[in-house]
N, C-alpha and C positions, 0 to 999 in steps of 0.2 A: 533232373528232378525239379530244380528251381524254375526251369522253363515251363515244365508241366504245371506246376503250382500257379505260376503267373498267368498262364493261359486259362486255367480253371477258374481262378478268382475273377479274371476279366469277364469270362462268360457269365458267372453268377452276378456280376455287377450289371452286365448288359441286359440279361434276360428279364429281370423285374421291370426295367424301364420299357422294354418292348411290350410286356403284358399290360403295363399301366397305359402306355400310349394307345394300344388297341382298345382297351376298355374305355378310354376317354373318347375315342373316335366313334365307337358304337353309341355311347351316350349322346354325343352331339348329333349324330344322324337321327337318333330317335327323337330328340328334341325338335329337330327341323321338321320331321314328319308330323309331330304333334301340332306344330305351329302353322301348318298349311290350312288356310281358312276353308271352311265348308260352305258351299253355296246353299241358299234356301231355294231359289228358283233357277231353272235352266232354260234358256232360249237358244235353240239351234236353228240357224237360218242356212238354207241350202240354195245356192244359185245353180240351178240345173244347167250344165254345159258351160260353166263359168271358169275359165282359166285366168292366168295373170294378165293377159292382154285385155280380156273383158273387164277385169277390175280396173285396168289402166284407163279405160274409156271414161270412167267417172272422174278421173283427174283432169283429162283433157277436154271433155265435152260438157261438163257441168258448169252452168253459168251463174248459179245462185249461191256460191260459197264453196269451200273446200269439200272434197270427197269425204263421206262419213267413214270410209275405210281407214282414214288417217287418224281416227279416234281410238284405235285399238293399241293396247300395250304390248301384246305378244303376237308373233307371226311364226307359223310353221309351214311344213310342206307334207303332203301325203301322196303315197302311191295308191292308185285306185284299181289296180288289176284285180280281176275276179278270180274265182277258183279254177275256172276253165278257159280263161283267155287273158292275154296281156292287156287288152282294151275292154273295159267293162261297159255294161249298159246301166241304165238308171235303176233297174230292179235289183241287180246284184249289189250295186253300190249302196242303194237305199237300205237294203237288208244288212249290209255291213255296218252302216251307221246305227240302224235301229236295233239290231240283234247282236252285233259283235262277232259275227262269224262270216267268213268268206264262203260264197256259194256260186252257183252257176248263173250265167246271164239268163235273165227271164224269171228268176225265182223271186217270190214275194214271201219273206218271212219263213222260209224253209231252208234246210241245209242241203248238201249235195245228194243226200239220200231221200230228199223230198219230205223230210220230217219237220214238223213245226218247231220253231225256236222261239223262246220267250223274247218279246220285244220290250223296249224301254218303257213304253206306255203301260204295258202289263206289269212290268217290274215295279215302277214307282207307284202305281195305283194301289198296290198291296199295302203301301205305307201311308195311304191317305192323300196322295198328291192329286191335284186337279190336272187335267191334260187337255191340250188343244192342237189342232192341225189346220193350217191355212195354206192355200195354194191358188194359183191362177189357172191350173189345168183342171181336169176332172178330179174330184176328190178320190176317185178310184184309180187314178194314174199311178205309175210305178213308184215314185218317191213317196207321196203321202200314204199310199196303200201299205208300204213296208212298215209303217209305224203302228198299224193296228190289225193287219190281215195276215193270213197264211194261205198261199196258193202256189201250186206247182208252176203256173204260168201267169205272167202279168196280164195276159189277154182275157183272163176269167173275170171280166168286169162285174157281171151279175153276182157271182160268188163273193167277190170282194165287197160289193155294196151290201150284201146280206151280212157279212161279217162286221161291217161298220155298225149295224144295228145292234150287234151283240157285244161290241167292244166296250172298253173302259173310257173311251173318248168322251169328254164333257162338252166340247164345242168344236165344230168344224165349219169351215167356210171355203167354198170353191165352186167348181162346176160339177157336171156329171148327172144332172137330173134324169136323163134318159135311162140310166142304169138302175133307177129306183122305182120308176113307174112305166107302165106299158111294156113290161118285160116279156121275154120269150117264155119264161116259166109261169107267167100269169100272176105272179106274186106282187103285192103292193107294199113295197118297202117304205114308202112315205108314211103310210098308215102304221107300219110296224115301228118306225122311228117315233111317231107320235104316241103310240102305246107304251113306249119305253121312256116317256117323260121328256122327249125332245120337242121344242117349238121349232117348226120348220118354216123358213121364208125363202123367197126367190130373188131377193135383192137386199142390199144393205139399207136402201131407203125404206123398206118395209119393216126393218128391225126396230122394235120399240126399246125402251130401257130394259136392260137384261136383268132378270130376277135371279139372284144367286142360288135359289132353291130349285132351279130348272136347268135343263140342258138345251143347247141351241145348235141348229144346223142351218146353213145357207147354201142352197143349190142355185147359183146365180146364172147358170147357162145349161143347155142340154148336154153339152160336153165341156170342152175347154172354153174359158172366157175369151173375148176378142183381144187382140194385142192392144197395147197402149196407143200406138199410132193409128189404130182404127176405132178408137173411142172408148176403151175400157175405163179411162179416167184413173183415179187413185184408189181403186179397189183394194190392192194389196196392202198399202200402208194404212188405209182406213180400217180394213178388216182386222189387221194385226193390232191396231190401237184399241179397237173395241174388244177384241179377244183378251188383250192384256188387262183392260179395265175390269172385265168380267172375272177373269181368273184371280187377279189380285184382290178383288172385292170380297172374295170368299174366305179370306183370312186363313188360307191354307197354302202350303208350298205347291208349286206347279211346274210342269214341263210343257213347253210349247215348241212345235216344229213349224217353221214358215218356209215355204218354197217359192222362189222366183222361177216359176216353171218354164216360162217361154223364152228365156235366154237361150236355152237349148234349141227351141224351134227356129229361132232366128238364125242360129248357127247352121242348122240343117239346110235352111234356105239360102245361106250365104247372103243374107240381107242386112247390110250395115245399118240402115235406119231403124229397122226392127230391133236389132241387137242393142244399139245405143239407147233407144228409148226404154227398152226393158231393163237395161242396167241402171239407168237413172232412176227408174221406178223402184228397183231393188235397193239402190242407195238411199232413196227417200225412206223406205221401210226400215232400213238399218238405222237411220237417224232417229226414227220414232222409238225403236227398241233401245238405242243407247240413251235417249232422253229418259225413258222409263227406268233403265238400270241406274242412271245417276241419281234418281230420286229414291231408288230402292236398292241400296248398296249390297244386299245379299244376293244379287242376281248375277249369274254367270251367263255371258253372251258369247256364242261361238258362231262364226260365219265360215262356211266352206263350200265345196262343190262336189258333185258326184263324179264328174268327168268333165273334160273340155270338149266342145263341139265346134267344128269348122276349121280348126287349125288357124285361128285368127292371128293376124299380125297388124300392127298399126304402122303403115308404111307412109313414106313421103309421097305426096300426090304428083301427078304429071310425069310419069316415067321414072327412070333411074339414072344414077351417075350424075354428071354435071347438069343434066336437064331437069332434075327433080326439084320440086319446091319443098325444101326442108322445114318450112314454116307452116305447112298445111298437111294435116294427118288424114290418111284415107284407110278405112278398114279393108283389108284384103284377106281372102280365105284360101286355104290349100286343100280342103276336102269338104265334102258334104256330110261326113260322118263324125264319129268320135275320135279322139286322139288319146295317146297314153302319157301325155305330159304330166309332170308332178303338179299338184294343185295346192293353192294357198289355203291356209287356215288362219283365221284372225280370232283372237280371244281377249276378253276383258272381264274383270270381276274376280270373285274369290276362286282361287285355284287356276287362274288363267295361264300361269307360267308352265303348267303341265302340258300345254298344247303347243309349245315351241318345239323345234327339232324336226327331224324327218322320220316318218313312220308310215305304217300301213293304215288304210282308211278305217278298218274295223277297230283300231285302237281309240278312235273318237268315243265309241260306246264305252269301252273299258275305262277310259280316263274319267268320263262322267260318272259312271257307276262307282269307281274307286273314291271319287270326291264326295259323293252322296253318302257312301258307307251305310246303306240301309239294312244290310243283312249281316 
C-alpha cells in the first residue's frame, strides 16, 4: 500500500510539471511565430538553368569585386522534379514557383488536369500590390509566362501574349514583340496594351521618366534579346533598376520577378563564354537588387533556379591527373539538356530564414504567401 501511495503521489507531482512544461513550450513557439518579420516587398530572381556550378562562375570569373551571391544571409536547396518527370522543364518549374503546385512539363499556370491555378501576381494584386516581370527572353517564354498566364502548353505564345494584356501586371520588360503584332489571328495586341493604359516602347533608351499613374511595357526584340557576348549590354540590370524605381515610387507594396533567361540557353549550347557572361550579368542584376533592398529594409530578396542545364562542372584545364593545370578553370558540360541536381536558394531580408533547408520547389510560393499573410 505504501508503495502504491508513493507511486501515485509521485505521478501527481510529475504530471503538473509536464503540463506546465508543454504550456510554456507552446507559448514560446507562438511568440517566435509572431516575431517573424513580414516583408513589404518581394523580389524573386530566377536564373534559368542555374545550378551551383553556374553560381560558382561568379566567384571565379568576376573581376570587379566579390560575387553578389556572397551577400545573402540564408541558403537552401530545392528539388525541381515536376509532377510527371524527375527532370523538369521551365514551364512546370515556373508554375511551381508562381502557383505553388506541381504540374506536368510544358504547363503554364495550370494543374495536371489543365485547370487554371491562381498565380502569385493574381494573389497579391487583390491586396493592392504592384507587380512586375523582367526577362531577357521573350516575355511570353515559359518562366515569365507562368507568373501571369494560364495555358495548356508553353508553345501557345499568342494566347499567352493575349493574357498579358488582361493580367494584373503593371510593368514588363523583355522581348517577344512578334507575338503581339502581325499575329496569325490578325489581332493587334500592341494596341490592346495601349488601350489598357500601357505605354509601350521597343528599347530602354526610348523609355522616358516613368509616370506612377500609368503602366509600362518594353518589347525590346522580336523574340529573345541577344546574348551579352553578342551585344545585349546591361539590359537586365538596367531594366530591373528602372522597374524597381517605378514600383517603389508608387508608395505601395510590390512583387517583382526577374529572370536571367539565357543562362539556360548557354547550357543547352554547352557554350562556356555564353554561360559565364550571362552569369556575370545576372550577378550584376542581383547587386542592383541587393543595393535596393539595403535602402528599403522591408524587402525580401530570393534568388533561385528552375533547373540546371548542361551538367556544368568547373574543371582543371589541360587534361586530367598530373597533367592538369589546377590553377586554371575550364567550364565543361556533360549534357545538352536539363539535369535533376538540387538547386540553390539564396534569401535575404524579412523572413529569409524560412528559405533555408531542403524542400520541393513549389514551397517557394507557399513560403512567400505565408510570410505576406494577406488572406
